[in-house]
C-alpha positions as CSV (number, residue, x, y, z in Angstrom):
1,M,0.0,0.0,0.0
2,M,1.5,3.4,-1.0
3,T,1.8,6.1,1.6
4,E,0.4,9.4,0.5
5,R,2.8,12.3,0.4
6,P,1.9,15.0,3.0
7,A,1.1,18.4,1.5
8,A,3.9,21.1,1.3
9,T,6.7,18.9,2.5
10,G,10.4,19.4,1.8
11,T,12.5,16.9,-0.2
12,L,15.2,14.8,1.2
13,R,18.2,14.8,-1.3
14,L,21.1,12.4,-1.0
15,V,24.1,14.1,-2.7
16,A,27.2,12.2,-3.7
17,T,30.4,14.1,-3.0
18,P,34.1,13.4,-4.0
19,I,35.9,10.4,-2.5
20,G,39.2,12.1,-2.9
21,N,39.6,14.3,-6.0
22,M,37.6,17.5,-5.4
23,E,36.9,17.8,-9.1
24,D,34.7,14.7,-9.0
25,I,31.4,16.4,-8.3
26,T,28.5,17.0,-10.7
27,L,27.0,20.3,-11.7
28,R,23.7,19.1,-10.3
29,A,25.3,18.3,-6.9
30,L,26.8,21.8,-6.8
31,R,23.4,23.4,-7.6
32,V,21.6,21.4,-5.0
33,L,24.2,22.1,-2.3
34,G,24.3,25.8,-3.3
35,Q,20.5,26.1,-2.9
36,A,19.9,23.7,0.1
37,P,18.6,25.6,3.2
38,L,19.8,22.7,5.4
39,I,22.7,20.4,4.8
40,A,23.2,17.3,7.1
41,A,26.8,16.2,6.9
42,E,28.6,13.3,8.4
43,D,31.6,15.6,9.1
44,T,30.8,19.3,9.1
45,R,34.4,20.3,8.7
46,S,34.8,18.2,5.6
47,A,31.5,19.6,4.3
48,Q,32.5,23.2,4.8
49,H,35.9,22.5,3.1
50,L,34.0,21.1,0.1
51,L,31.6,24.0,0.0
52,V,34.4,26.6,0.3
53,R,36.4,24.9,-2.4
54,H,33.5,25.3,-4.9
55,G,32.5,28.8,-3.9
56,L,29.4,27.7,-2.0
57,W,30.4,28.9,1.5
58,P,30.1,31.1,3.4
59,R,26.6,32.2,2.7
60,P,24.7,35.3,3.7
61,A,23.3,35.1,7.2
62,G,20.1,33.1,7.3
63,E,20.5,31.5,3.9
64,G,21.5,28.0,4.9
65,R,23.2,26.0,7.6
66,V,25.2,22.8,7.9
67,V,24.5,20.4,10.8
68,S,26.2,17.2,11.8
69,F,24.5,13.9,11.1
70,F,26.5,10.8,12.0
71,E,26.2,7.5,13.9
72,G,26.5,9.1,17.3
73,N,23.6,11.5,16.9
74,E,21.6,9.6,14.3
75,V,18.4,9.0,16.2
76,E,18.0,12.6,17.7
77,R,19.2,14.4,14.6
78,G,17.2,12.1,12.3
79,E,14.0,13.2,14.1
80,Q,15.0,16.9,13.7
81,L,15.6,16.4,9.9
82,L,12.3,14.6,9.5
83,A,10.5,17.4,11.3
84,A,12.2,20.0,9.0
85,L,11.0,18.0,6.0
86,R,7.5,17.9,7.3
87,E,7.5,21.6,7.7
88,G,8.5,22.2,4.1
89,T,12.3,22.6,4.4
90,D,14.5,20.8,1.8
91,V,17.3,18.7,3.3
92,A,20.5,17.7,1.6
93,V,22.5,14.8,3.1
94,I,26.2,14.3,2.4
95,S,28.6,11.7,3.8
96,D,32.3,12.3,4.6
97,A,32.9,11.1,1.0
98,G,31.0,9.3,-1.8
99,M,27.4,8.3,-1.9
100,P,25.4,8.9,1.3
101,G,23.4,5.9,2.5
102,I,26.1,3.4,1.8
103,S,27.4,2.1,5.1
104,D,26.3,5.2,7.0
105,P,23.2,6.6,8.8
106,G,21.8,8.0,5.6
107,Q,20.2,4.7,4.7
108,R,18.1,4.6,7.9
109,L,17.0,8.2,7.4
110,V,15.8,7.4,3.9
111,A,13.9,4.4,5.2
112,R,12.1,6.6,7.7
113,A,11.4,9.3,5.2
114,V,9.9,6.7,2.8
115,L,7.8,5.3,5.5
116,S,6.5,8.8,6.3
117,G,5.6,9.4,2.7
118,L,8.3,12.1,2.3
119,P,9.9,12.6,-1.2
120,V,13.5,11.4,-1.7
121,E,15.8,12.3,-4.5
122,V,19.3,10.8,-5.2
123,I,21.9,13.0,-6.9
124,P,24.4,10.4,-8.1
125,G,28.1,10.6,-8.2
126,P,31.3,8.9,-6.9
127,C,31.1,5.6,-5.0
128,A,34.3,3.8,-3.9
129,A,32.7,0.4,-4.1
130,V,31.7,0.8,-7.8
131,M,34.9,2.6,-8.8
132,A,37.0,-0.2,-7.2
133,L,35.0,-2.9,-8.8
134,T,35.3,-1.3,-12.3
135,G,39.1,-1.0,-12.0
136,S,39.8,-4.3,-10.2
137,G,39.7,-6.5,-13.3
138,L,37.3,-8.9,-11.6
139,P,33.9,-9.8,-13.0
140,T,31.4,-6.9,-12.8
141,D,28.2,-8.7,-14.1
142,R,27.3,-9.8,-10.6
143,F,28.6,-8.5,-7.3
144,L,27.8,-8.4,-3.6
145,F,28.6,-5.3,-1.4
146,V,29.4,-6.5,2.1
147,G,30.4,-3.2,3.6
148,F,32.6,-3.1,6.7
149,P,33.1,-6.7,8.1
150,P,32.5,-7.3,11.8
151,R,35.5,-6.7,14.1
152,T,34.9,-9.6,16.4
153,Q,36.5,-12.8,15.2
154,G,33.5,-15.1,15.6
155,A,31.2,-12.8,13.6
156,R,33.8,-12.4,10.9
157,Q,34.2,-16.1,10.6
158,E,30.5,-16.6,10.3
159,L,30.2,-13.9,7.7
160,F,33.1,-15.1,5.5
161,G,32.0,-18.7,5.8
162,S,28.5,-17.8,4.6
163,L,30.1,-16.2,1.4
164,R,32.0,-19.3,0.3
165,G,29.5,-20.2,-2.4
166,E,28.7,-16.7,-3.6
167,P,29.4,-16.5,-7.4
168,G,29.5,-12.7,-7.5
169,T,32.5,-10.5,-6.8
170,L,32.7,-9.5,-3.2
171,I,33.3,-5.9,-2.2
172,L,34.3,-4.9,1.3
173,Y,35.4,-1.7,3.0
174,E,38.2,-2.0,5.6
175,A,40.5,0.1,7.7
176,P,44.2,0.0,6.7
177,D,45.4,-1.5,10.0
178,R,42.9,-4.4,9.7
179,T,43.5,-5.1,6.0
180,A,46.0,-7.9,6.5
181,T,43.9,-9.7,9.1
182,T,40.8,-9.5,6.8
183,L,42.8,-10.9,3.9
184,S,44.0,-13.7,6.1
185,D,40.5,-14.5,7.3
186,L,39.1,-14.3,3.7
187,A,41.9,-16.7,2.5
188,A,41.0,-19.2,5.3
189,A,37.3,-19.0,4.5
190,L,37.3,-18.8,0.7
191,G,40.6,-20.3,-0.3
192,P,44.1,-18.6,-0.6
193,E,44.0,-18.8,-4.4
194,R,40.9,-16.7,-4.9
195,P,41.7,-13.7,-7.1
196,A,41.5,-10.4,-5.3
197,C,42.3,-6.7,-5.4
198,V,43.2,-4.1,-2.8
199,A,42.1,-0.7,-4.1
200,R,43.4,2.3,-2.1
201,E,43.5,6.1,-2.2
202,L,40.9,6.1,-5.0
203,T,40.9,9.2,-7.2
204,K,43.9,10.6,-5.1
205,L,47.5,11.2,-6.0
206,Y,48.7,7.8,-4.9
207,E,45.7,5.7,-6.2
208,E,46.6,2.1,-6.5
209,F,45.1,-1.2,-7.5
210,A,47.1,-4.1,-6.0
211,R,46.0,-7.4,-7.7
212,G,46.8,-11.0,-6.9
213,T,45.5,-13.9,-4.9
214,L,44.3,-13.6,-1.4
215,A,47.5,-15.3,-0.2
216,E,49.7,-13.0,-2.3
217,L,48.0,-9.8,-1.1
218,F,48.2,-11.0,2.5
219,A,52.0,-11.5,2.1
220,R,52.2,-8.0,0.7
221,Y,50.4,-6.3,3.6
222,C,51.1,-8.6,6.5
223,D,54.0,-6.5,7.8
224,T,53.2,-3.1,6.3
225,A,49.6,-1.9,6.3
226,P,48.4,-0.1,3.1
227,R,48.0,3.7,3.4
228,G,44.7,5.5,2.9
229,E,41.2,4.4,2.4
230,V,40.9,0.7,1.4
231,T,38.4,-1.2,-0.7
232,L,38.8,-5.0,-0.9
233,L,37.5,-7.1,-3.8
234,V,37.4,-10.9,-4.0
235,G,36.5,-13.0,-7.0
236,G,33.4,-15.1,-6.6
237,N,33.1,-18.8,-6.5
238,T,33.5,-20.1,-10.0
239,G,33.3,-23.8,-9.2
240,P,30.2,-25.9,-8.7
241,A,27.8,-24.6,-6.1
242,E,28.6,-26.1,-2.7
243,A,25.8,-28.0,-1.0
244,A,25.0,-26.5,2.4
245,L,25.7,-29.0,5.2
246,D,22.5,-30.0,7.0
247,L,22.6,-30.7,10.7
248,P,23.5,-34.4,10.2
249,G,26.4,-33.3,8.0
250,I,27.6,-30.8,10.5
251,E,27.4,-33.4,13.3
252,A,29.4,-35.8,11.1
253,A,32.1,-33.2,10.5
254,V,32.3,-32.4,14.2
255,R,32.6,-36.1,15.1
256,K,35.4,-36.5,12.6
257,R,37.4,-33.6,14.0
258,L,36.9,-34.8,17.5
259,L,38.3,-38.2,16.6
260,E,41.3,-36.4,15.1
261,G,41.9,-34.8,18.5
262,Q,40.7,-31.3,17.8
263,G,39.1,-29.3,20.7
264,P,35.6,-27.7,20.6
265,K,37.0,-24.2,20.2
266,E,39.2,-25.2,17.2
267,I,36.3,-27.1,15.6
268,A,33.9,-24.2,16.1
269,A,36.3,-21.8,14.5
270,A,37.0,-24.1,11.5
271,L,33.4,-25.0,10.8
272,A,32.2,-21.4,11.2
273,L,34.5,-20.6,8.2
274,H,33.2,-23.5,6.2
275,T,29.5,-23.3,7.0
276,G,28.7,-19.8,8.1
277,R,27.0,-21.2,11.2
278,P,27.3,-19.3,14.4
279,R,30.6,-20.3,16.2
280,R,28.9,-20.4,19.6
281,Q,26.3,-22.9,18.2
282,L,29.1,-25.1,16.7
283,Y,31.0,-24.9,20.0
284,Q,28.1,-26.1,22.0
285,L,27.5,-28.9,19.5
286,A,31.1,-30.0,19.8
287,L,30.9,-30.0,23.6
288,S,27.7,-32.0,23.5
289,L,29.1,-34.6,21.1
290,R,32.4,-34.9,23.0
291,K,30.5,-36.0,26.1
292,E,28.8,-39.0,24.3
């Protein structure tokens, strides 16, 4: 059932901004930002730097303002932005870089605006995930954006294990200091020979696409972390689709490993990578079967 749009409301506009090179912004984006009475920015300092660079700031008193909108104030500020939209004020949302709504609070604001029947426009532009995919040399006909992987080991193992059979190219964002660990975990879950790419500093002076297998890229970055913003890409599964293990199959795998002398923690970690099942669930299963 469609929600009717309230009368005389403002429009929520998601505006893509440069991911590095300040020239990578569209004429439409500049027009929208120049006219927006209210700009919600993930980082207000970065936003003002962008606006100053393109001659859109400062403005005459009373002709527009920039407010912060990030994970820490998402709930409270989101309500304020929705209230402004209902009162007829247009709101432009920008992230620190790239397309707002991709791995940031913008997505949840859009969902709430849509639920409220408020109009939403997207002003397209740079997106690190799509740019990295295009330049990686990996297949682009099918891909899966994973975002930032979990930091806790168990959750990462479950996630990467669940991706073993995915045929599309995988795209992940990662911090430079965690890149080597993530490459190692991906190699353990998907296989060290999977083709991959580490794209960093996209559109900037030291832009680089490092290509190789997961094992080769781990060896490259295990001692020295890459510099700058990092996007990881991994080729999809090109072999026959793996049949998911049912409970009897998982139990058989656990029993086999117990007979080989492996402990419950070791078994849970290994099977989480291979099945994508929760590690705690596998650990409890191993404990139960060891008591038989």
